[in-house]
N, C-alpha and C positions, 0 to 999 in steps of 0.2 A: 226836265221838271214836267211835271203833269200840265195836260194843257186845261186849261178853266170852257166846261161847255156853258150853257145856257144855266144848262139846271143845274150845277155846282156854284153860278154866280147869283142866281133864285135863291139856294141854299143859305145861302151866306148872307143876300141881305133879308129872308125872313129870321136867321137866327141875331142881326146888329136890330134888325124889330124890332121882337120877340123883349133880347137882354133892352134895350130903351123900355118897355110899357111897363115891363115888372120893376123898372130903376123906380120908374117917374114914380109905381104907386105903393115904393116901397116894399118891395118885395120879393124874396134872396132873388139874385138869378144862378146859382147853381144851379145848373143842370140833375144831382143827385137831387134836387128838392119839387123839381117842376113840377112832378106829378102829383106831391103834397097839399104846392099853389095849387093848381086844376081842379084835385078835385075837393078845396076847400072854396075856389068858385064856383060853383058844380049842387051847391051845400048846405048853400050861405053861410058855411064857417069864413073865420076869417085867419090867415094864414100867418104865424108866429113869424115876426120880425125877426128877431135876437136868435143865436147863433148857440139859444140851451134854453131850455124848460119845454115848454108844450109844443106836439107841433101844429097844433092851430086850439082854437078858440070858437067854441060855442053860445048862440047867450037862450037860455029855456027863465019863462016867467019874470025876463029886465032881468034875468046875475050873468054875466060874462060865466065863463068854465070851461073849465081847459079840457082838451081833447089828442089820444095820440089817432096818428095813422096807419096805415097797412097797407100799400099796394103792391099788386100781381099783375102778369098779363098773360097768366095760367085761366086754364077755358073756367077756375071756379075761386068766388075771393075767398081770403085767409088771411092771417098775418103766422109772420115767428117774429115772439121776441125771442132776441141772439143780446148777448151783450151782455148780460145782468153780472149784478157787483155781489162775488161771491163772498158773501163775511165767514166770520169764524164760527155764527154757531146756527141755527136754525130758528131759536130764540131771534137773535139776530137779525135773519135776514125778514120777517114776518117784519118789521117796521119797512123797514127798507123794499118790502114788495107795495105793502099798502100806498108807500108815496108814491114810487111809481105806475103803478097800477089802479087803483082800487080808488085816489087820488083824480085822476082820471074820468071826466063824469063821461063822458064814453069812448068809443075806442073803433075804428071809422074802418072796411075796408076794403079798396077801394079795386074793383077790375076798369083795367084799359086795353084797349086794344094793340094786338101786337102791331099791325102796318101805319096802321095813324092815329095813334096817341089819342085819343077820343075815350073820356071814360063811359064808357058801356053801362058802373054798374056799380054803387055802393050804395055798403049798409053798414051802422054801431050797431056794436050791441052795448047796452049799459059800463062802469067802470064795476057794479056793485056783479056782470054777470063775469065779463071780463076772469078778474079776480077771484069769482066762484071755478074758470074754467081751468084756471090758471095758475094756482093754488100748490092741485097734487101731482101737478107733472112736473112744476116747480121744483118740489117738494123730490119726487124720486129720481130727479137728477141731480140734484144738492147734493142727495144722499149714493149715488153713483160716481161724485166729482169726493167727497171729503175719504182723507185720509189716500187718495191714490193720488200718486205724483206722476202716472205714461200721461197724462192730461194735457195737452200742449196749454191747452186756455183752460186755466181754468175757470171762468164767467159761467153760468148758468143762459140755457135755455129750453123757450120750451112754442107748443104752436099754438095757435089755436085754429083748429084744422075748420076748413068748407062747409062737414058736416053742423058741423057749430054756429055755423052762418048763417043758414038756412033756418038749423033750427031754432033760432037764438033772437034771431039780426032781427031789426027790421029797418027795412027797407028807405034810404036816400034820395034815393037817385036810378 
């Protein structure tokens, strides 16, 4: 058995305290969702407490709007959009993408410190701009995967590149 050091005990206590605070606030305690929660709290967004739907909500002119969040610990913020359902035809794909991408009023791109977990910067693109950038990239992936059975995962994917965030993004933090 591994001997418990004082640091290990502090880590355990901090984890319990963090989960207790997240639960009391009604926020997700899943470690995979914690960066979304931290990004939300820094940028004035409301974390989504449901298991499905948008990652968070923001308010614009008093209206609660849905938003997507992407995070990284790499040197520049960007977002990978993976696992997009692949419909039978491009005509059927468009309404799905409009709902999933255009339907989010903002797409946030958060960059965290690898060592401390601190939020270093957060940017967002409007849903319209994210859709404009992603649509041709998703179309390329759609065309590549349609009729080709060699892909183990037929779901679609595309990226918002760090250059896109720098050129079109609005800094939120």
